TINU-314902 format. One record per residue (C-alpha): x, y, z; residue in three letters. Coordinates in Angstrom, 1 decimal. Layout:
# TINU-314902
[[X,Y,Z],"ala"]
...
***
This chain:
# TINU-314902
[[78.1,2.5,44.0],"met"]
[[76.1,5.7,44.2],"asn"]
[[77.0,6.1,47.9],"lys"]
[[80.6,5.5,47.1],"arg"]
[[80.5,8.3,44.5],"ile"]
[[78.8,10.6,47.0],"met"]
[[81.4,9.9,49.7],"tyr"]
[[84.3,10.5,47.2],"ile"]
[[82.7,13.8,46.2],"thr"]
[[82.2,14.9,49.8],"ile"]
[[85.8,14.0,50.5],"phe"]
[[86.9,16.0,47.5],"gly"]
[[84.8,19.0,48.8],"ile"]
[[86.4,18.7,52.2],"leu"]
[[89.9,18.7,50.7],"val"]
[[88.9,21.8,48.7],"leu"]
[[87.6,23.5,51.9],"ile"]
[[90.8,22.7,53.8],"ile"]
[[92.9,24.0,50.9],"thr"]
[[90.8,27.1,50.8],"ser"]
[[91.4,27.8,54.4],"ile"]
[[95.2,28.1,53.8],"phe"]
[[94.5,30.0,50.6],"phe"]
[[92.0,32.5,52.1],"leu"]
[[94.1,33.3,55.1],"tyr"]
[[96.9,34.9,53.1],"gln"]
[[97.2,38.7,53.5],"pro"]
[[96.2,38.9,49.8],"leu"]
[[92.6,39.0,50.9],"phe"]
[[92.8,41.8,53.5],"gly"]
[[93.6,41.8,57.2],"leu"]
[[91.5,41.5,60.3],"ser"]
[[91.0,44.8,62.1],"pro"]
[[93.5,45.6,64.9],"ser"]
[[94.8,48.4,67.0],"gly"]
[[92.7,51.6,67.4],"glu"]
[[90.3,50.3,64.8],"arg"]
[[89.6,47.2,66.8],"leu"]
[[89.2,49.2,70.0],"glu"]
[[86.6,51.4,68.3],"arg"]
[[84.8,48.3,67.1],"met"]
[[84.8,46.7,70.6],"gln"]
[[83.0,49.8,71.9],"lys"]
[[80.1,49.4,69.3],"ser"]
[[76.7,48.4,70.8],"pro"]
[[76.3,45.4,68.5],"asn"]
[[79.9,44.1,68.8],"tyr"]
[[80.3,41.3,71.3],"arg"]
[[82.1,37.9,71.6],"asp"]
[[84.6,39.1,69.0],"gly"]
[[82.1,39.9,66.2],"lys"]
[[79.3,42.2,65.0],"phe"]
[[75.6,41.1,65.4],"his"]
[[72.4,42.1,63.6],"asn"]
[[69.6,43.9,65.2],"ile"]
[[67.5,40.7,65.2],"ser"]
[[69.0,37.2,65.7],"pro"]
[[70.0,36.1,62.2],"ser"]
[[71.4,32.8,61.3],"glu"]
[[73.4,32.8,58.1],"val"]
[[72.0,29.3,57.3],"met"]
[[68.4,29.3,58.5],"ala"]
[[67.8,25.7,57.6],"ser"]
[[67.5,22.2,59.1],"asp"]
[[69.9,20.9,56.4],"lys"]
[[73.5,20.3,57.2],"ser"]
[[76.1,22.5,55.5],"arg"]
[[77.2,19.5,53.5],"ile"]
[[73.6,19.1,52.2],"glu"]
[[73.3,22.8,51.4],"ile"]
[[76.7,22.7,49.6],"met"]
[[75.7,19.6,47.7],"trp"]
[[72.4,21.2,46.5],"asp"]
[[74.2,24.4,45.5],"phe"]
[[77.0,22.6,43.5],"leu"]
[[75.0,19.7,42.0],"phe"]
[[71.3,20.6,42.3],"gly"]
[[69.7,21.3,38.9],"lys"]
[[68.0,24.6,38.5],"val"]
[[66.3,25.5,35.2],"glu"]
[[67.5,28.8,33.9],"gly"]
[[70.2,29.4,36.6],"lys"]
[[72.4,31.0,34.0],"arg"]
[[71.3,32.6,30.7],"pro"]
[[72.0,30.6,27.7],"asp"]
[[73.1,33.6,25.6],"arg"]
[[74.6,37.0,26.1],"ala"]
[[72.4,39.5,27.9],"leu"]
[[71.7,42.9,26.3],"pro"]
[[73.6,45.9,27.7],"thr"]
[[74.3,49.5,26.8],"ile"]
[[77.8,50.7,27.4],"lys"]
[[77.5,54.4,28.2],"thr"]
[[80.7,56.3,27.9],"asn"]
[[81.0,57.4,31.5],"ile"]
[[84.0,59.6,31.0],"lys"]
[[82.0,61.8,28.6],"gln"]
[[79.0,62.4,30.9],"leu"]
[[78.8,66.1,31.7],"pro"]
[[79.5,66.4,35.5],"ile"]
[[76.5,68.8,35.9],"glu"]
[[74.1,66.1,34.8],"glu"]
[[72.7,64.0,37.6],"asp"]
[[72.7,60.4,36.5],"val"]
[[72.9,56.8,37.8],"met"]
[[74.2,53.8,35.9],"ile"]
[[73.8,50.2,37.1],"trp"]
[[77.0,48.3,36.3],"leu"]
[[75.6,44.8,37.0],"gly"]
[[75.1,42.9,40.3],"his"]
[[75.2,45.6,43.0],"ser"]
[[77.7,47.9,41.4],"ala"]
[[76.6,51.5,40.6],"leu"]
[[78.0,54.7,39.2],"tyr"]
[[76.4,58.0,40.3],"leu"]
[[76.8,61.7,39.4],"gln"]
[[75.0,64.0,41.8],"met"]
[[75.6,67.6,42.8],"asn"]
[[78.9,67.7,40.8],"gly"]
[[80.3,64.6,42.5],"lys"]
[[81.1,61.2,41.1],"arg"]
[[80.5,58.1,43.2],"leu"]
[[81.1,54.4,42.8],"leu"]
[[79.2,51.9,44.9],"ile"]
[[80.4,48.3,45.4],"asp"]
[[82.2,48.1,42.1],"pro"]
[[82.9,44.4,41.4],"thr"]
[[84.3,44.8,37.9],"leu"]
[[87.0,42.2,37.6],"ile"]
[[86.3,39.3,40.0],"asn"]
[[83.5,38.4,42.4],"ser"]
[[85.4,35.7,44.2],"ala"]
[[89.0,35.1,45.4],"pro"]
[[89.8,33.3,42.1],"val"]
[[88.5,34.2,38.6],"ser"]
[[87.0,30.8,37.7],"phe"]
[[84.4,31.0,40.5],"ile"]
[[81.2,33.0,40.2],"asn"]
[[81.9,33.8,36.6],"lys"]
[[79.8,36.7,35.1],"ala"]
[[77.0,35.9,32.8],"phe"]
[[77.7,36.3,29.1],"lys"]
[[77.6,39.9,28.0],"gly"]
[[77.5,41.5,31.4],"thr"]
[[81.2,42.2,32.1],"lys"]
[[81.3,45.4,30.0],"ile"]
[[83.0,47.8,32.3],"tyr"]
[[86.5,47.9,33.7],"ser"]
[[88.3,50.3,36.0],"pro"]
[[89.8,52.1,33.0],"asp"]
[[86.3,53.2,31.9],"asp"]
[[85.9,55.6,34.8],"phe"]
[[87.0,59.2,35.4],"pro"]
[[88.3,60.3,38.8],"asp"]
[[85.9,59.3,41.6],"ile"]
[[85.2,61.5,44.5],"asp"]
[[83.7,58.8,46.7],"ile"]
[[84.0,55.1,46.7],"leu"]
[[81.1,53.7,48.8],"leu"]
[[81.4,50.1,50.1],"ile"]
[[78.5,48.3,51.9],"ser"]
[[80.5,45.3,53.3],"his"]
[[83.6,43.2,52.5],"asp"]
[[82.2,40.2,50.7],"his"]
[[84.0,39.5,47.5],"tyr"]
[[80.9,40.3,45.3],"asp"]
[[80.9,43.8,46.7],"his"]
[[84.6,44.5,47.5],"leu"]
[[86.9,43.2,44.8],"asp"]
[[90.6,43.8,45.6],"lys"]
[[91.7,43.9,41.9],"lys"]
[[89.0,46.5,41.0],"thr"]
[[89.7,48.9,43.9],"val"]
[[93.5,48.6,43.5],"lys"]
[[93.2,49.6,39.8],"lys"]
[[91.0,52.5,40.8],"leu"]
[[93.1,53.6,43.8],"lys"]
[[94.8,56.6,42.1],"asp"]
[[91.4,57.8,40.9],"lys"]
[[89.6,57.7,44.3],"ile"]
[[89.4,60.7,46.5],"gly"]
[[87.7,59.2,49.5],"lys"]
[[86.6,55.7,50.6],"val"]
[[83.5,55.5,52.9],"ile"]
[[82.8,52.1,54.4],"cys"]
[[81.5,50.4,57.5],"pro"]
[[83.6,50.0,60.6],"leu"]
[[86.5,47.6,60.2],"gly"]
[[86.5,47.4,56.4],"val"]
[[89.1,50.1,56.3],"gly"]
[[91.7,47.6,57.4],"glu"]
[[91.5,46.0,53.9],"his"]
[[92.0,49.3,52.2],"phe"]
[[95.0,50.2,54.2],"glu"]
[[96.5,46.7,53.5],"asp"]
[[96.0,47.4,49.8],"trp"]
[[97.9,50.7,49.8],"gly"]
[[95.2,53.3,50.4],"phe"]
[[96.2,56.2,52.6],"lys"]
[[94.7,56.2,56.1],"glu"]
[[93.4,59.8,55.8],"asp"]
[[91.5,58.8,52.6],"ser"]
[[89.3,56.3,54.5],"ile"]
[[86.2,57.1,56.5],"glu"]
[[84.7,54.2,58.5],"glu"]
[[81.3,54.7,59.9],"leu"]
[[79.1,52.8,62.4],"tyr"]
[[75.3,52.5,62.1],"trp"]
[[73.5,55.9,62.4],"asn"]
[[76.8,57.9,62.0],"glu"]
[[77.2,60.2,59.1],"asn"]
[[79.8,62.2,57.3],"ile"]
[[79.2,65.7,55.9],"val"]
[[80.9,65.8,52.5],"ile"]
[[80.1,69.5,52.0],"asp"]
[[77.1,71.7,52.0],"ser"]
[[75.5,69.6,49.2],"thr"]
[[75.9,66.1,50.5],"met"]
[[75.7,64.1,53.7],"ile"]
[[76.2,60.3,53.7],"ile"]
[[74.4,58.4,56.4],"his"]
[[75.6,54.9,57.4],"cys"]
[[72.5,52.9,58.4],"leu"]
[[71.7,49.3,59.5],"pro"]
[[71.4,46.3,57.3],"ala"]
[[70.7,42.6,58.1],"arg"]
[[73.5,40.6,56.7],"his"]
[[77.0,39.3,57.7],"phe"]
[[80.6,39.9,56.6],"ser"]
[[84.0,38.2,56.2],"gly"]
[[86.6,37.4,53.5],"arg"]
[[87.8,34.2,55.1],"thr"]
[[86.1,31.6,57.2],"leu"]
[[86.0,34.1,60.1],"ser"]
[[82.7,35.9,59.8],"gln"]
[[81.4,39.2,61.1],"asn"]
[[84.7,40.7,62.1],"asn"]
[[83.8,43.8,60.1],"thr"]
[[80.5,45.7,59.9],"leu"]
[[77.9,45.7,57.1],"trp"]
[[75.6,48.6,56.3],"ala"]
[[73.2,50.4,54.1],"ser"]
[[73.5,54.1,53.2],"phe"]
[[71.4,57.2,52.6],"met"]
[[72.9,59.8,50.3],"leu"]
[[71.2,63.1,51.4],"glu"]
[[71.4,66.2,49.2],"thr"]
[[69.3,69.4,49.1],"pro"]
[[67.6,68.1,45.9],"thr"]
[[67.1,64.4,46.6],"arg"]
[[67.7,61.4,48.9],"asn"]
[[69.0,58.1,47.5],"ile"]
[[69.0,55.0,49.7],"tyr"]
[[71.1,51.9,49.0],"tyr"]
[[70.3,48.8,51.0],"ser"]
[[73.5,46.9,50.5],"gly"]
[[72.9,43.2,51.1],"asp"]
[[70.2,42.8,53.6],"ser"]
[[67.4,40.5,54.7],"gly"]
[[64.1,42.1,55.7],"tyr"]
[[64.0,43.6,59.3],"asp"]
[[62.6,46.5,61.3],"thr"]
[[65.4,48.8,60.1],"his"]
[[63.5,49.5,56.9],"phe"]
[[60.6,50.9,58.8],"ser"]
[[62.9,52.9,61.0],"asp"]
[[64.7,54.4,58.0],"ile"]
[[61.4,55.2,56.3],"gly"]
[[60.4,57.2,59.4],"lys"]
[[63.8,58.9,59.7],"gln"]
[[63.8,59.9,56.0],"phe"]
[[60.1,60.5,55.0],"pro"]
[[61.2,61.7,51.5],"lys"]
[[63.2,59.1,49.6],"ile"]
[[63.5,59.8,45.9],"asp"]
[[65.2,56.5,44.9],"val"]
[[65.6,53.3,46.8],"ala"]
[[68.2,50.8,45.5],"ile"]
[[67.4,47.5,47.0],"leu"]
[[68.8,44.0,47.0],"glu"]
[[66.8,41.6,44.8],"asn"]
[[68.4,38.3,43.9],"gly"]
[[70.4,35.4,45.3],"gln"]
[[67.6,34.7,47.7],"phe"]
[[66.8,31.2,49.1],"asn"]
[[64.8,29.9,52.0],"ile"]
[[68.0,28.4,53.4],"asp"]
[[69.5,31.8,54.0],"trp"]
[[66.3,33.9,54.3],"lys"]
[[67.5,36.0,57.3],"ser"]
[[70.5,37.6,55.6],"ile"]
[[69.2,38.0,52.0],"his"]
[[66.0,39.6,50.8],"met"]
[[63.2,37.2,50.1],"met"]
[[60.6,38.4,47.5],"pro"]
[[57.9,39.1,50.1],"asp"]
[[60.4,41.0,52.3],"gly"]
[[61.4,43.1,49.3],"leu"]
[[57.8,44.2,48.8],"val"]
[[57.4,45.1,52.4],"gln"]
[[60.7,47.0,52.5],"ala"]
[[59.5,49.1,49.6],"ile"]
[[56.3,49.8,51.4],"lys"]
[[58.2,50.8,54.6],"asp"]
[[60.5,53.1,52.7],"leu"]
[[57.9,54.5,50.4],"asn"]
[[60.3,55.8,47.8],"pro"]
[[59.3,57.7,44.6],"asp"]
[[61.3,55.3,42.5],"arg"]
[[62.8,51.8,43.0],"val"]
[[65.8,50.1,41.4],"leu"]
[[66.6,46.5,42.3],"thr"]
[[70.1,45.1,42.1],"val"]
[[72.1,42.0,43.1],"his"]
[[70.8,40.2,40.1],"asn"]
[[71.5,39.5,36.4],"ser"]
[[75.3,39.0,36.5],"lys"]
[[76.2,36.1,38.8],"tyr"]
[[74.5,32.8,39.9],"ala"]
[[75.0,32.8,43.7],"leu"]
[[71.8,31.0,44.6],"ser"]
[[69.4,28.3,43.3],"arg"]
[[66.8,30.3,41.3],"his"]
[[66.5,31.2,37.7],"ala"]
[[68.5,34.2,36.8],"trp"]
[[65.5,36.2,35.7],"tyr"]
[[63.2,35.3,38.6],"leu"]
[[64.1,38.4,40.7],"pro"]
[[63.1,40.7,37.9],"leu"]
[[59.9,38.7,37.1],"asp"]
[[58.9,38.8,40.8],"asn"]
[[59.5,42.5,41.4],"ile"]
[[57.9,43.5,38.1],"ser"]
[[54.7,41.7,39.0],"glu"]
[[54.8,43.2,42.5],"ala"]
[[55.3,46.7,41.1],"ala"]
[[52.2,46.3,38.9],"glu"]
[[50.2,45.0,41.9],"ser"]
[[51.4,47.7,44.3],"asn"]
[[51.9,50.7,41.9],"ser"]
[[55.6,51.0,42.6],"phe"]
[[57.5,53.2,40.2],"asn"]
[[60.0,50.5,39.2],"leu"]
[[63.1,51.2,37.1],"met"]
[[64.4,48.3,35.1],"thr"]
[[67.4,49.5,33.2],"pro"]
[[69.8,47.2,31.3],"met"]
[[73.4,47.1,32.6],"ile"]
[[75.0,50.3,31.5],"gly"]
[[71.8,52.2,30.6],"glu"]
[[71.7,55.8,31.9],"thr"]
[[69.1,56.7,34.5],"ile"]
[[68.4,60.4,34.6],"tyr"]
[[67.7,61.3,38.2],"leu"]
[[65.9,64.5,37.2],"asn"]
[[63.4,62.6,35.0],"asp"]
[[61.0,60.6,37.1],"ser"]
[[58.9,59.8,34.0],"ser"]
[[61.8,57.9,32.3],"gln"]
[[60.5,54.5,30.9],"val"]
[[62.5,51.3,30.8],"phe"]
[[61.9,48.1,28.9],"lys"]
[[61.4,44.7,30.4],"lys"]
[[64.6,43.7,28.7],"trp"]
[[64.9,40.3,30.3],"trp"]
[[61.7,38.9,28.9],"ile"]
[[63.1,37.9,25.5],"asp"]
[[66.3,36.5,27.0],"his"]
[[65.0,33.9,29.3],"lys"]
[[66.4,30.4,28.8],"asn"]
[[64.7,28.4,26.1],"lys"]
[[62.2,25.9,27.4],"lys"]
***
């Protein structure tokens, strides 16, 4: 009887997958790159066999388990504390009222960030409405969905690291469209934005180690990451990236989604002065260790980059892996104490003052772990 139930469940999953194929291939989810954009991609050093590749060989699923077994574990495996049992604490800063001359950063949950620097407003990977093609998948933790597109002033630069749904939400960017001056994204991702009504001349697509000079006060460098891409079952038909925001007063690095690799050491050598490193921390698992940051890889990445301050993201809003929601913060907090990292642990919505390196943050998650 147990085997029969398992087979029925697997059959149901397969039906769901087949249904999803037809669902996800609608233009609603963006288009595959074509024309001059595709020609440029095909000339890229790490583009071959119709897709982009990482610097090092990187299997999305680095496991001996079958995909059915991995899916079964993800859907039905029990993980204590996978989601918080009550609303998480947040601070909803009124972003529209922040003086533009004040250099600040606000974590919006998961990997979404708002920055003000050198008189410019930037949004990074703003997943504010949905993190999946449909709203009932990957629902946000209680209390974390506090910002909407209406809460933002005009944005000078929208920075997108890759086209996965938890970093590029169509509904969010379409609602922000009339507020956005320029979109900067990895090569190929611009196809989605054009499909969604953005003007071609507002989109800047970069390959690894290319940059764009915004003006005399800011250069944005597109740098490598170790991940993958795709909004349908076709993977790696657009590029993924990390970014360095270089200004006369500070350098801020954003890793995007990335497993550990040699690029962190290379970036640390290229930019010997990094004021803030924003690094992926969360949704890790040994089954996909190559393309998401494992805890030991995160520690080594910080050592490679040697930043003055560290902020870790990709946690505390969605359950996309099989670990307790608070484990990423526990791990990095312990590592920071052991290695003397200057770790920032703001609540979602709490203001980080970029000119104040002595700012202190609480370990806010400690009192909100699931009851044992």
